[in-house]
C-alpha positions in Angstrom: 21.3 0.2 -4.7 20.5 -3.2 -2.8 16.9 -3.0 -3.7 17.5 -2.1 -7.3 19.7 -5.2 -7.6 17.3 -7.4 -5.9 14.6 -6.0 -8.5 16.9 -7.0 -11.3 17.3 -10.6 -9.9 13.5 -11.0 -9.6 12.8 -9.6 -13.1 15.6 -11.8 -14.6 14.0 -14.8 -12.9 10.5 -13.9 -14.1 11.9 -13.2 -17.7 13.6 -16.5 -17.9 10.6 -18.2 -16.5 8.4 -16.5 -19.2 10.8 -17.3 -21.9 10.9 -21.0 -20.9 7.1 -21.1 -20.9 6.9 -19.6 -24.3 9.3 -21.9 -25.7 7.8 -24.9 -23.9 4.1 -24.5 -24.5 3.8 -22.0 -27.6 4.5 -24.0 -30.8 4.7 -22.0 -34.1 4.3 -18.7 -32.5 5.9 -15.6 -33.9 9.6 -14.8 -32.8 8.7 -11.7 -31.3 6.8 -13.3 -28.6 10.0 -14.3 -27.0 10.7 -10.7 -26.2 7.4 -10.3 -24.2 8.8 -11.8 -21.0 11.5 -9.0 -21.1 8.9 -6.7 -20.0 9.5 -8.0 -16.3 12.8 -5.8 -16.5 11.0 -2.5 -17.0 10.3 -1.9 -13.1 13.8 -2.7 -12.3 15.1 -0.3 -15.0 12.7 2.4 -13.8 13.8 1.9 -10.2 17.7 2.3 -11.4 17.0 5.4 -13.4 15.1 7.1 -10.4 17.7 6.1 -7.8 20.4 7.6 -9.8 18.4 10.9 -10.0 18.4 11.7 -6.2 21.3 12.8 -4.2 21.4 13.6 -0.4 24.6 15.8 0.7 25.3 16.4 4.3 27.3 19.5 5.0 28.4 20.6 8.4 25.6 23.2 8.7 23.0 22.2 5.9 21.6 19.3 4.2 20.9 19.4 0.3 18.6 17.1 -1.6 18.6 17.2 -5.4 16.3 15.3 -7.6 15.2 15.1 -11.5 16.4 14.4 -14.8 15.6 17.1 -17.2 14.7 19.5 -14.6 16.6 19.6 -11.3 15.0 20.5 -8.1 17.5 21.3 -5.2 16.3 21.8 -1.7 18.6 22.9 1.1 17.7 22.7 4.7 19.6 24.2 7.6 20.6 21.6 10.0 19.2 23.8 12.9 15.7 23.5 11.4 15.4 19.7 11.2 13.0 18.6 13.7 12.4 15.0 13.1 13.9 12.2 11.1 11.8 9.2 10.5 13.2 5.9 9.2 10.5 3.3 7.7 11.5 -0.2 6.8 9.4 -3.0 5.5 10.5 -6.7 6.2 12.3 -7.0 2.9 14.1 -3.7 3.5 15.1 -4.8 7.0 16.6 -8.0 5.4 18.7 -6.0 3.1 19.3 -3.0 5.8 17.7 -0.5 3.4 14.8 1.8 4.2 12.9 5.1 3.5 14.2 8.2 5.2 11.7 11.1 5.9 13.0 14.5 7.1 10.7 17.1 8.9 11.9 20.5 8.8 10.6 23.8 10.7 10.4 25.5 7.1 7.0 25.9 5.1 7.5 23.1 2.7 7.6 20.5 5.7 8.9 16.9 4.8 11.3 15.6 2.3 12.6 12.0 1.9 14.3 9.3 0.0 13.1 5.7 -0.6 15.2 2.6 -0.5 18.2 4.3 1.0 21.1 2.1 2.1 22.0 2.1 5.9 19.3 4.5 6.8 19.4 4.4 10.5 23.2 5.4 10.1 22.3 8.2 8.2 19.5 9.3 10.4 21.7 9.1 13.4 24.3 11.3 11.6 21.8 13.8 10.6 20.3 14.0 14.2 23.8 14.3 15.7 24.7 17.2 13.4 21.5 18.8 13.9 21.9 18.9 17.7 25.6 19.3 18.1 26.3 21.5 14.8 29.4 19.8 14.3 30.6 18.4 11.1 29.7 15.0 9.7 32.9 13.9 7.6 
């Protein structure tokens, strides 16, 4: 959620700057024009909605990834079949301690992943330890 909150902060700053510019430089414009800078909030709202629609659950012997709003997709992978766990982080993600997590499994569907995950290295280490040792994570 850190990246979602940062997106809200940036969007609010852009919206406020846009409203200030409309107020300062647009004389005798229609009042609906003040709502146009609020369009900057749409990407942050989309990020917030999509973040809430994905869940990753670690169990002792399997991992479950669920996604979707109207139609849900649930993918369950046996921990013994996880072959590779990759953490990708941009500079901004590294500063916020977030990142993208990609899991490669031995099944026919291959990779699955989650974007903008908090503490991705800790989660990746927990998945790898559970996969190798077959012990319960929590």
